[in-house]
N, C-alpha and C positions, 0 to 999 in steps of 0.2 A: 503494500500497500503504500503509496508517493501523495503529497499535497500537489491537486492539481487545481492552482489559484488560475483566475481568468487574466489573461494577457502577462503569465509569468514566463519568464525565457528560462531554459533551465539549462543554459552552459554554464558552462562553468566561469617655553618663558615662564616663569614661574608667578605670573599677577594672577588675580581671580577676578571675578566681576563679569557683569554683561559684557563688556566695551573686550576685555581679553580674550572671552569664550569666543566673542564673535571673528575675534582676528584671527584666534587660531582654524576657526572653522573657516574663514574664507581661505586660509593658507593648502589646507588638506581636501577641500570639498569645492574646490572649482567645479562648473560644469563644463560643458563642451557643445559646441553649435556644429561640429563635424554630422554629415550627412548621416541618416541612418543611425545617430547614436542617440535614440530616443530609448532604449534599454538601459544605457550608461547611465543617463540622464537621471532617470526613475531610483535607478539606485542611489545616486548622491544623493536626491532628497532625502528618501527614505532614511538615509547612513546621518544627515542633519538632522531630522527629527531625532532619531534614535540618540543624538548626542546631546539631547535638552530635556528637560522635562517637560516642555511646551514651548510651540511656536506659533507665528501664523505667518500665512502667506505671502506679507509685505517682507518679514522677515526673514522666510527661504528665499527670496527673490536676491536681497541685499548680500546674502551669506556665499548662495551658488553661482551668482550672476546670471542667471539663470530670467528669461522676461517673465514678468506678470501673468501673460497668459498660458505659458507652457509650464509656470508653477499651479496653477489652476488647474490645468489639463491631468497633470501629473498626480497632484493631491487626489483628485475624484480617481482618478486609478488605484490609487494606493488604498481608498477608503473601500471601494466596491471590491477591493482585493482580500480584503479584513486585514490588512497588515497597519495600519494607521485608523485612528478614529476621532472625530471632533469633539472637542469638549466646552462646550459652550463658546460664549464670545466675551470677549474683553469688554469692560463697562469704563465709563468716566472718562472717555474721548469722544469729542467731536464727531458728527456724519454717523455713518453706518458703523456698528463695533465691527472689529477683526473678530472673526471665527478663530477660537484656538485650536489647533489641530496635536495630537499627540501619539505617540507610538502604543500599539495595541499588544500588549506583551502575549496574549494568548493567538497572535496570526500567525504564528509559525514557531516549529520546535526543531531543536536538532539533538542529537546523544552523541557524547564524546567518551570512547573508550582509551586507555592508556593500558597497556600491556607490557610489563618491565619485568626484570628476574627476581625482584622482591615483592612485587605487590600487582592487583590488578584493580582498576580504578572504572566504575561508571557514573558517569554524569547527566543530567538533563538541562538543558539551555532552553530559555525562552528568547522570544527577539529582541527585548529590552535589554537581553545578555545577564540576566538574573538566573543564576543556578536553583534549577527547581527541586531537584534530590541530586543525592551523591550517596556512594558507597563504595568503599575500599576494603579488600581482602589484603590481609598480609600474607603471602604464599612463597615460597622461595621456589624459582625457577618450573613455575608451571607450566607443562606440557599443553600443547593444542586443543588435545580434547577436554583436559581438565576446564581451559579457559571458556570454549563452548558451552559446557556444563553450567557454569558458575554465570553466564550471561541467561542462558534459558532459565536456570533457577531465579534471580535476580531483577531481572527486567521488568517484570510486571506488577510488582510492588511497588518499584522505583516508578514508572510511568502513571501510578496510581499517586503514590506519596506526590508527585510533582503535579497533579492534574494536567497532566498532557495528552493531548488528542491524538493518536495514533496516525488520524488521517490529515493532521496537519504537521507530520513529520518530515522537514525537508531533507534529511538523510543521517547519514552515521560517520563521522569522524575517527578514527583508529590511530592512535601514534604509538608508535613504537620505536626504540633504538635499532638504528643501522646494523646490520651483524647480528642480530640478536640473538641467534645459535651460534656462532664463531667464536667470540671475543671470550678467552677464559676469565672466569673469573672464583674466586673462593667457592668449594663446596660445588660446582657447575657440574651435575651429571650427565654423561655421555648419551645417554636420549634426548639432552637437550638440544641434540643437533636436528631434531624433528624441525626446527623453525627455521631451517636454511629453505631461500627459496617456496616456502610456503604459498600458496595462493591464498590469501584474505579472503576474498570473495568468495570462495566456493567453501571456506572452513566457516566464514560467520555467517551467509544469506541464508541458512534457515531460520536462525535466531533474531537476525536483525534484517529482516526483508527491508531494506530502504536502499538510496542508492549511498555507495561504499566510498571514502575518501581517507586513503590509508597518507600518513605522513613521518617522517622523524619525528621522535620526543623533542626533542632540542628546537626543531623549527615550530612544532605545534606551540610549545612554550612561549616562543617568541610572538610567535602570530595572536595568541589571545593577550601578550602585553600589550601589543599592538591596538588591540581593539578593546581591550577592557583593564588595562594599567596604564603604566606610564606612557604610553606610546602616544596616547592625545597631548604629552607637553613633549615629551621627546621624539624628534622627527629621525635619528639615526643612534643606534644603542648596540652593543654585544649583550648575548645572553650567556649564563655563564648556568648552566643547569647540574644541578649535583643531584642525584638519585644512586641506584645502584652502580651505575656507573657515571662517567664525564661527559656531556656534550654541552656544544656552544651554536648559537644562531646568532646570525647578523642581519640587521636590519637597517637599510639605509633609505632615508627621504619616504619612511613609513612602509616600504617593500620589503620583504622578505628577498634576501640575494642568497641564491644554492650555488652559486659556480659552475664551472663548464662542466663539471661529473655529478652535480648535487650533492658534493661534499664537500662544503663551505662549514668554518665554526670548528673543524672536528680538532680541536683544543687538547683531547683528550691523549691525543697520540703523540703529542711534543714531547721530546724527550726531557726527562728530571737532570738537569745538570750534574746532580751530585751524587746521581744512582746509577752507574754504568748498566747498561740495557735495560732501565726503567723508564716507564713514561710517565705525565702527570697525571693520569689516571690511577696508576696504582699507588698514588697518595691521596689524591683528592676525589673520593669517591666513599659511600655510604658502604659499601664492600670492604673498602681498604682499613675503614674505622672500625668496622664490626669484627673485621679479624685481627685488628691490633686488640680490641676488647678481649676477643675469644683467649688471645694467648695470654693474657693478663687472667685468665681466670673469669671474665667477666661476658656472659653469655647475651646478648640485645638482639632480637627478633622483628623489631619496630621501631621506628625514628624518636618515638614521645618516652620510648626507653631509654633514651641518651641522656635524658633531664633528669633523669633521679639515682640514687645508689649512692655506694661508699666514698670517701674522699679518695682512695685509690682511683678507682671506678673513673672520677671526675678529673683526677690528674691525668687519666691514660686521654682522655678527650680534648682537655685544655692543650695535651704536649700536640694531640693531631692538628687543633687548630694552628697553633705556630707554624707547624710541618706545613699543611696545605698553606696556608698565607707564604712562605717563602719558596714553595714551589712555584705558586702560581706568580710571581711578581715577574720573570722574564718573559712568561707568555704573553701577561698585561701590559709587558712595556711593547712587547709585539703589535699586540692587537691597538695601541695607541698611537705608535707611529705611523702604521700601514694603513689603518681605517679612519681614525680620528672621531669615535664615535663622541655622541653627547654624554653618554653613560653607560657605563660598565654595571650590569644589572645582575645580581645573585637570585636565584630562586632554583625550585625543586623540592625535595623531600626533607632537606634538613630543617630542622625545628627552628622556628623564627628568632629564636633568643641564640642559637649557635651560629645562625645564618648573620644574625647583628653583631655577632663578635667577632666572624670572619670578616665581616664588613670594614669594622674598625681596624682589625689587624693588618686589611689590605692598603685601607687610605692611610696610614699609619709609615706603612712602609714603601708603599710609593712616593708619598709628600717630600722625600729630598730628593728624587730621581731629576735629572737635569732633561728635561723632554721639550720638545718646542710647543706641545699641547700635552694637558693629563685630565682625562676625562675621570668624574669621582666614580668611587665604587659604592651604589645602592641596593639594597634589598630589593627586589621586584617587589610589585604591586600585587600582583597575580601568582604568587608565589605556592601558594598550597595548592595543590592537585593541577598544577598549572598545564602538564601536557594534557590531562584529561579534558581542561575547560578549553586550550588552545586547538584540540582536535573537533571539539562540537564546534566552533565556530566557524571550521572550513565548509561546512553545509552553507551555513549563510552566505559566506563570501563566493560560494559557489552558484548560488542563485538569487539572492538579493542584495548583497551589499555589492560596493564598487569595487574595482580592480583594473588592474592596468590591462590586463589579458581581455578585459570586457571590452575596454575603449578600443582596442585593437581590431577585436571582431566587428567591434558596432561600424569603425572607419573603414573597412575594408572596402 
Protein backbone atom coordinates (compact mmCIF):
# COMPACT_ATOMS: atom_id res chain seq x y z
CA UNK A 1 0.00 0.00 0.00
CA UNK A 2 1.32 3.43 -0.89
CA UNK A 3 0.01 6.93 -0.56
CA UNK A 4 -1.84 8.09 -3.66
CA UNK A 5 -2.13 11.86 -3.42
CA UNK A 6 -3.66 13.83 -6.31
CA UNK A 7 -0.93 15.68 -8.22
CA UNK A 8 1.92 13.98 -6.34
CA UNK A 9 4.96 13.19 -8.51
CA UNK A 10 6.53 10.00 -7.09
CA UNK A 11 10.13 10.65 -8.23
CA UNK A 12 12.64 10.59 -6.25
CA UNK A 13 23.34 32.53 11.50
CA UNK A 14 22.72 32.52 15.12
CA UNK A 15 20.09 35.29 15.18
CA UNK A 16 16.53 34.57 16.22
CA UNK A 17 13.16 36.07 15.38
CA UNK A 18 11.01 36.38 12.24
CA UNK A 19 13.50 38.49 10.28
CA UNK A 20 16.36 36.05 10.85
CA UNK A 21 14.09 33.12 10.06
CA UNK A 22 12.94 34.68 6.80
CA UNK A 23 16.52 35.45 5.85
CA UNK A 24 17.50 31.82 6.40
CA UNK A 25 14.51 30.54 4.48
CA UNK A 26 15.17 32.92 1.60
CA UNK A 27 18.70 31.53 1.28
CA UNK A 28 17.57 27.89 1.30
CA UNK A 29 14.08 28.02 -0.20
CA UNK A 30 14.42 30.06 -3.39
CA UNK A 31 11.98 28.88 -6.03
CA UNK A 32 12.64 28.51 -9.72
CA UNK A 33 10.81 29.71 -12.82
CA UNK A 34 12.35 27.09 -15.09
CA UNK A 35 9.93 25.51 -17.55
CA UNK A 36 8.20 22.40 -16.18
CA UNK A 37 9.52 23.12 -12.67
CA UNK A 38 6.08 23.07 -11.03
CA UNK A 39 6.88 19.99 -8.98
CA UNK A 40 10.03 21.57 -7.58
CA UNK A 41 8.24 24.80 -6.72
CA UNK A 42 5.51 22.84 -4.98
CA UNK A 43 8.12 21.08 -2.87
CA UNK A 44 9.79 24.39 -2.04
CA UNK A 45 6.49 25.87 -0.84
CA UNK A 46 5.70 22.78 1.24
CA UNK A 47 9.13 22.96 2.87
CA UNK A 48 8.65 26.66 3.63
CA UNK A 49 5.38 25.84 5.38
CA UNK A 50 7.01 22.96 7.29
CA UNK A 51 9.72 25.23 8.66
CA UNK A 52 7.27 27.72 10.15
CA UNK A 53 4.55 27.22 12.74
CA UNK A 54 2.17 29.08 10.46
CA UNK A 55 2.44 31.35 7.43
CA UNK A 56 0.41 33.19 4.82
CA UNK A 57 0.45 33.26 1.04
CA UNK A 58 2.07 36.70 1.01
CA UNK A 59 4.81 35.48 3.36
CA UNK A 60 5.38 32.46 1.14
CA UNK A 61 5.71 34.67 -1.94
CA UNK A 62 8.29 36.82 -0.15
CA UNK A 63 10.33 33.88 1.15
CA UNK A 64 10.35 31.77 -2.02
CA UNK A 65 10.44 34.51 -4.66
CA UNK A 66 7.48 32.96 -6.47
CA UNK A 67 4.64 35.13 -7.75
CA UNK A 68 1.43 35.49 -5.69
CA UNK A 69 -0.70 33.69 -8.33
CA UNK A 70 1.77 30.79 -8.34
CA UNK A 71 1.60 30.60 -4.54
CA UNK A 72 -2.22 30.60 -4.65
CA UNK A 73 -2.23 27.69 -7.10
CA UNK A 74 0.39 25.68 -5.22
CA UNK A 75 -1.19 26.12 -1.79
CA UNK A 76 -4.57 25.10 -3.19
CA UNK A 77 -3.03 21.89 -4.55
CA UNK A 78 -1.29 21.18 -1.26
CA UNK A 79 -4.57 21.65 0.64
CA UNK A 80 -6.36 19.35 -1.81
CA UNK A 81 -3.63 16.76 -1.29
CA UNK A 82 -4.06 16.96 2.48
CA UNK A 83 -0.45 18.01 3.09
CA UNK A 84 -1.29 21.47 4.48
CA UNK A 85 -4.46 22.99 5.91
CA UNK A 86 -5.95 26.44 6.52
CA UNK A 87 -5.89 27.66 10.11
CA UNK A 88 -8.20 30.64 10.11
CA UNK A 89 -7.49 34.25 9.18
CA UNK A 90 -5.21 36.84 10.74
CA UNK A 91 -7.12 39.53 12.62
CA UNK A 92 -6.41 43.18 13.33
CA UNK A 93 -5.23 44.27 9.88
CA UNK A 94 -6.96 46.43 7.28
CA UNK A 95 -8.58 44.85 4.26
CA UNK A 96 -9.28 41.18 3.74
CA UNK A 97 -7.55 39.22 6.54
CA UNK A 98 -4.84 36.88 5.27
CA UNK A 99 -5.47 33.14 5.49
CA UNK A 100 -3.06 31.32 7.80
CA UNK A 101 -1.62 28.08 6.44
CA UNK A 102 -0.06 25.29 8.52
CA UNK A 103 1.40 21.88 7.80
CA UNK A 104 -0.88 18.89 8.28
CA UNK A 105 1.24 16.47 10.32
CA UNK A 106 -1.06 13.57 9.40
CA UNK A 107 -0.80 14.37 5.69
CA UNK A 108 2.02 11.88 5.16
CA UNK A 109 4.19 9.51 7.19
CA UNK A 110 7.38 7.56 6.80
CA UNK A 111 9.20 4.77 8.60
CA UNK A 112 12.89 4.74 9.48
CA UNK A 113 14.81 1.53 10.16
CA UNK A 114 18.40 1.51 11.42
CA UNK A 115 20.20 -1.84 11.33
CA UNK A 116 23.55 -1.86 13.07
CA UNK A 117 25.90 -4.32 14.67
CA UNK A 118 24.57 -3.67 18.17
CA UNK A 119 20.92 -2.64 17.74
CA UNK A 120 17.81 -2.41 15.60
CA UNK A 121 15.82 0.84 15.75
CA UNK A 122 12.44 1.64 14.20
CA UNK A 123 10.83 5.08 14.16
CA UNK A 124 7.73 6.59 12.56
CA UNK A 125 7.86 10.20 11.41
CA UNK A 126 5.09 12.57 10.38
CA UNK A 127 5.17 15.33 7.76
CA UNK A 128 5.94 17.97 10.40
CA UNK A 129 9.11 16.09 11.34
CA UNK A 130 7.82 14.79 14.66
CA UNK A 131 8.72 11.30 15.83
CA UNK A 132 5.37 9.60 16.40
CA UNK A 133 6.74 6.37 17.85
CA UNK A 134 10.06 4.57 18.28
CA UNK A 135 11.49 1.27 19.42
CA UNK A 136 15.09 0.14 19.92
CA UNK A 137 16.24 -3.39 20.54
CA UNK A 138 19.74 -3.86 21.84
CA UNK A 139 21.02 -6.95 20.05
CA UNK A 140 24.52 -7.86 18.95
CA UNK A 141 25.05 -8.84 15.31
CA UNK A 142 21.40 -9.54 14.44
CA UNK A 143 21.13 -11.76 11.38
CA UNK A 144 18.81 -10.86 8.48
CA UNK A 145 16.08 -13.28 9.58
CA UNK A 146 16.17 -11.85 13.10
CA UNK A 147 15.67 -8.33 11.74
CA UNK A 148 12.68 -9.43 9.65
CA UNK A 149 11.06 -11.22 12.60
CA UNK A 150 11.63 -8.20 14.84
CA UNK A 151 10.07 -5.77 12.37
CA UNK A 152 7.09 -8.08 11.87
CA UNK A 153 6.52 -8.24 15.63
CA UNK A 154 7.06 -4.55 16.44
CA UNK A 155 5.63 -2.62 13.48
CA UNK A 156 1.86 -3.04 14.08
CA UNK A 157 2.10 -1.70 17.61
CA UNK A 158 4.42 1.08 16.50
CA UNK A 159 1.97 2.28 13.86
CA UNK A 160 -0.91 2.15 16.33
CA UNK A 161 1.05 4.01 19.00
CA UNK A 162 1.94 6.77 16.56
CA UNK A 163 -1.51 7.09 15.05
CA UNK A 164 0.00 6.35 11.64
CA UNK A 165 -2.38 5.82 8.73
CA UNK A 166 -0.85 2.99 6.66
CA UNK A 167 -2.43 4.41 3.49
CA UNK A 168 -0.49 7.67 3.92
CA UNK A 169 2.95 6.13 4.43
CA UNK A 170 5.21 7.41 1.65
CA UNK A 171 7.93 4.83 2.13
CA UNK A 172 10.57 3.28 4.36
CA UNK A 173 14.14 4.50 4.80
CA UNK A 174 16.72 1.90 5.86
CA UNK A 175 20.05 3.05 7.31
CA UNK A 176 22.91 0.62 7.79
CA UNK A 177 26.70 0.82 7.72
CA UNK A 178 28.55 0.16 4.49
CA UNK A 179 30.19 -3.28 4.48
CA UNK A 180 27.93 -4.34 7.36
CA UNK A 181 28.89 -7.99 7.08
CA UNK A 182 32.53 -7.48 6.19
CA UNK A 183 34.24 -5.25 8.75
CA UNK A 184 35.52 -7.14 11.76
CA UNK A 185 34.52 -5.93 15.22
CA UNK A 186 34.88 -7.67 18.61
CA UNK A 187 32.64 -10.77 18.97
CA UNK A 188 31.49 -10.66 15.34
CA UNK A 189 30.21 -14.16 14.44
CA UNK A 190 31.22 -15.72 11.13
CA UNK A 191 27.56 -16.14 10.10
CA UNK A 192 27.26 -12.34 10.06
CA UNK A 193 28.64 -12.62 6.52
CA UNK A 194 25.00 -13.18 5.57
CA UNK A 195 24.67 -9.39 5.26
CA UNK A 196 27.17 -9.28 2.38
CA UNK A 197 25.46 -8.05 -0.81
CA UNK A 198 21.99 -8.76 0.59
CA UNK A 199 18.91 -7.60 -1.34
CA UNK A 200 17.09 -5.43 1.18
CA UNK A 201 13.98 -5.18 -0.97
CA UNK A 202 13.62 -8.94 -1.13
CA UNK A 203 14.44 -9.29 2.57
CA UNK A 204 12.06 -6.65 3.92
CA UNK A 205 9.38 -6.38 1.22
CA UNK A 206 6.90 -8.65 2.96
CA UNK A 207 7.02 -6.88 6.34
CA UNK A 208 7.50 -3.35 4.95
CA UNK A 209 5.26 -3.20 1.85
CA UNK A 210 6.09 0.38 0.83
CA UNK A 211 8.77 1.92 -1.41
CA UNK A 212 12.15 1.16 0.16
CA UNK A 213 15.06 3.63 0.26
CA UNK A 214 18.40 2.41 1.63
CA UNK A 215 21.38 4.55 2.59
CA UNK A 216 24.53 4.57 4.67
CA UNK A 217 23.90 5.17 8.39
CA UNK A 218 26.18 8.22 8.63
CA UNK A 219 24.66 9.72 5.47
CA UNK A 220 21.19 9.19 6.93
CA UNK A 221 22.19 10.83 10.22
CA UNK A 222 23.62 13.82 8.36
CA UNK A 223 20.44 14.17 6.27
CA UNK A 224 18.40 14.11 9.46
CA UNK A 225 20.54 16.89 10.84
CA UNK A 226 20.02 18.95 7.67
CA UNK A 227 16.26 18.76 7.89
CA UNK A 228 15.53 18.44 11.61
CA UNK A 229 18.61 19.71 13.41
CA UNK A 230 21.45 22.18 13.01
CA UNK A 231 21.10 22.21 9.23
CA UNK A 232 18.54 25.02 9.37
CA UNK A 233 21.34 27.30 10.61
CA UNK A 234 24.46 25.54 9.30
CA UNK A 235 24.76 25.25 5.54
CA UNK A 236 27.91 23.11 5.62
CA UNK A 237 29.09 20.67 8.28
CA UNK A 238 30.86 17.38 8.85
CA UNK A 239 28.90 14.79 10.82
CA UNK A 240 30.77 12.30 13.00
CA UNK A 241 28.60 9.27 13.80
CA UNK A 242 29.74 7.26 16.81
CA UNK A 243 27.92 3.95 16.99
CA UNK A 244 29.13 0.35 17.05
CA UNK A 245 31.55 1.64 14.44
CA UNK A 246 32.54 5.12 13.29
CA UNK A 247 31.08 6.95 10.31
CA UNK A 248 31.26 10.37 8.73
CA UNK A 249 28.91 12.46 6.63
CA UNK A 250 29.72 15.55 4.59
CA UNK A 251 27.11 18.25 3.95
CA UNK A 252 27.96 21.21 1.70
CA UNK A 253 25.39 23.96 1.04
CA UNK A 254 22.71 21.75 2.66
CA UNK A 255 23.36 18.94 0.18
CA UNK A 256 24.89 15.62 1.16
CA UNK A 257 28.13 15.05 -0.79
CA UNK A 258 28.73 11.38 -1.61
CA UNK A 259 31.95 11.46 -3.61
CA UNK A 260 32.87 9.69 -6.85
CA UNK A 261 32.16 6.20 -5.45
CA UNK A 262 29.59 7.20 -2.81
CA UNK A 263 32.18 6.64 -0.09
CA UNK A 264 32.88 10.14 1.17
CA UNK A 265 33.25 10.72 4.91
CA UNK A 266 34.99 7.39 5.61
CA UNK A 267 36.82 8.82 8.59
CA UNK A 268 36.84 5.43 10.32
CA UNK A 269 39.50 4.12 7.93
CA UNK A 270 42.03 6.91 8.53
CA UNK A 271 45.15 5.55 10.24
CA UNK A 272 45.87 6.04 13.92
CA UNK A 273 49.30 7.73 13.87
CA UNK A 274 50.20 6.29 17.29
CA UNK A 275 49.28 2.64 16.63
CA UNK A 276 50.83 0.85 13.68
CA UNK A 277 48.24 -1.01 11.63
CA UNK A 278 45.30 0.51 13.53
CA UNK A 279 42.69 2.93 12.24
CA UNK A 280 40.61 5.61 13.95
CA UNK A 281 37.61 3.29 14.43
CA UNK A 282 39.77 0.95 16.52
CA UNK A 283 39.58 3.61 19.23
CA UNK A 284 36.62 5.84 18.40
CA UNK A 285 33.60 3.53 18.47
CA UNK A 286 31.29 2.01 21.03
CA UNK A 287 32.67 -1.41 20.14
CA UNK A 288 36.15 -0.27 21.09
CA UNK A 289 34.90 1.24 24.34
CA UNK A 290 32.92 -1.89 25.21
CA UNK A 291 36.02 -4.01 24.52
CA UNK A 292 38.09 -1.90 26.90
CA UNK A 293 35.49 -2.21 29.62
CA UNK A 294 35.18 -5.96 29.09
CA UNK A 295 38.94 -6.38 29.37
CA UNK A 296 38.77 -4.53 32.70
CA UNK A 297 35.99 -6.82 33.95
CA UNK A 298 33.00 -4.54 33.23
CA UNK A 299 30.55 -6.04 30.70
CA UNK A 300 28.38 -3.41 28.97
CA UNK A 301 25.58 -4.26 26.53
CA UNK A 302 23.89 -0.89 25.93
CA UNK A 303 25.02 2.76 25.77
CA UNK A 304 23.07 3.86 28.86
CA UNK A 305 25.12 1.46 31.00
CA UNK A 306 28.21 3.59 30.29
CA UNK A 307 26.94 6.26 32.68
CA UNK A 308 26.85 4.26 35.91
CA UNK A 309 29.04 1.84 37.80
CA UNK A 310 32.13 1.84 39.93
CA UNK A 311 34.90 4.41 39.99
CA UNK A 312 37.13 1.88 38.23
CA UNK A 313 34.60 1.51 35.42
CA UNK A 314 34.24 5.26 35.03
CA UNK A 315 38.01 5.61 34.91
CA UNK A 316 38.05 3.35 31.83
CA UNK A 317 35.40 5.52 30.19
CA UNK A 318 37.30 8.73 30.98
CA UNK A 319 40.53 7.26 29.60
CA UNK A 320 38.66 6.30 26.42
CA UNK A 321 37.34 9.86 26.06
CA UNK A 322 40.88 11.22 26.31
CA UNK A 323 42.24 8.69 23.81
CA UNK A 324 39.34 9.23 21.41
CA UNK A 325 39.93 12.98 21.42
CA UNK A 326 43.65 12.47 20.80
CA UNK A 327 43.04 10.09 17.89
CA UNK A 328 40.50 12.42 16.26
CA UNK A 329 42.73 15.52 16.25
CA UNK A 330 44.57 14.75 13.00
CA UNK A 331 41.43 13.68 11.07
CA UNK A 332 39.62 16.82 12.19
CA UNK A 333 42.57 18.97 11.12
CA UNK A 334 42.21 17.38 7.68
CA UNK A 335 38.46 18.05 7.67
CA UNK A 336 39.03 21.70 8.58
CA UNK A 337 41.74 22.27 6.00
CA UNK A 338 40.17 20.39 3.10
CA UNK A 339 36.47 21.07 3.58
CA UNK A 340 36.13 24.24 5.69
CA UNK A 341 32.80 23.26 7.33
CA UNK A 342 30.77 25.59 9.53
CA UNK A 343 30.92 23.01 12.31
CA UNK A 344 31.85 19.43 13.12
CA UNK A 345 28.89 17.66 14.70
CA UNK A 346 29.14 14.66 17.03
CA UNK A 347 26.13 12.35 16.93
CA UNK A 348 25.18 8.72 17.17
CA UNK A 349 24.59 6.43 20.13
CA UNK A 350 27.16 7.82 22.54
CA UNK A 351 25.11 9.06 25.55
CA UNK A 352 24.68 12.83 25.63
CA UNK A 353 26.80 13.31 28.74
CA UNK A 354 29.73 11.50 27.13
CA UNK A 355 29.19 13.20 23.77
CA UNK A 356 29.40 16.57 25.53
CA UNK A 357 32.58 15.46 27.29
CA UNK A 358 34.13 14.43 23.96
CA UNK A 359 33.07 17.73 22.36
CA UNK A 360 34.75 19.66 25.19
CA UNK A 361 37.97 17.68 24.83
CA UNK A 362 38.07 18.10 21.06
CA UNK A 363 37.51 21.84 21.19
CA UNK A 364 40.26 22.10 23.79
CA UNK A 365 42.73 20.10 21.73
CA UNK A 366 41.92 21.92 18.50
CA UNK A 367 42.03 25.41 20.02
CA UNK A 368 45.80 25.76 19.87
CA UNK A 369 46.16 24.62 16.27
CA UNK A 370 47.26 27.19 13.70
CA UNK A 371 44.77 26.53 10.92
CA UNK A 372 43.37 28.87 8.25
CA UNK A 373 39.90 28.42 9.77
CA UNK A 374 38.81 26.31 12.73
CA UNK A 375 35.27 24.93 12.86
CA UNK A 376 33.77 24.46 16.32
CA UNK A 377 32.91 20.94 17.42
CA UNK A 378 29.31 20.62 18.61
CA UNK A 379 26.94 17.92 19.69
CA UNK A 380 24.47 17.11 16.93
CA UNK A 381 20.93 18.26 17.63
CA UNK A 382 19.33 15.09 16.25
CA UNK A 383 21.76 12.80 18.07
CA UNK A 384 19.51 10.12 19.56
CA UNK A 385 18.35 7.58 16.96
CA UNK A 386 19.97 9.89 14.39
CA UNK A 387 20.36 7.28 11.65
CA UNK A 388 16.81 5.96 11.96
CA UNK A 389 15.37 9.48 11.98
CA UNK A 390 17.49 10.48 8.99
CA UNK A 391 16.43 7.33 7.15
CA UNK A 392 12.80 8.29 7.74
CA UNK A 393 13.48 11.65 6.07
CA UNK A 394 14.52 10.00 2.80
CA UNK A 395 11.00 9.03 1.59
CA UNK A 396 9.88 12.63 2.17
CA UNK A 397 12.82 13.88 0.09
CA UNK A 398 11.95 11.41 -2.64
CA UNK A 399 8.27 12.31 -2.81
CA UNK A 400 7.40 15.74 -1.41
CA UNK A 401 10.39 17.80 -0.20
CA UNK A 402 12.85 19.77 -2.36
CA UNK A 403 16.10 18.33 -3.65
CA UNK A 404 18.54 19.32 -6.38
CA UNK A 405 17.81 16.10 -8.30
CA UNK A 406 14.14 17.08 -8.61
CA UNK A 407 15.13 20.51 -9.93
CA UNK A 408 17.33 18.92 -12.60
CA UNK A 409 14.54 16.51 -13.61
CA UNK A 410 12.01 19.31 -13.74
CA UNK A 411 14.20 21.51 -15.88
CA UNK A 412 15.13 19.00 -18.56
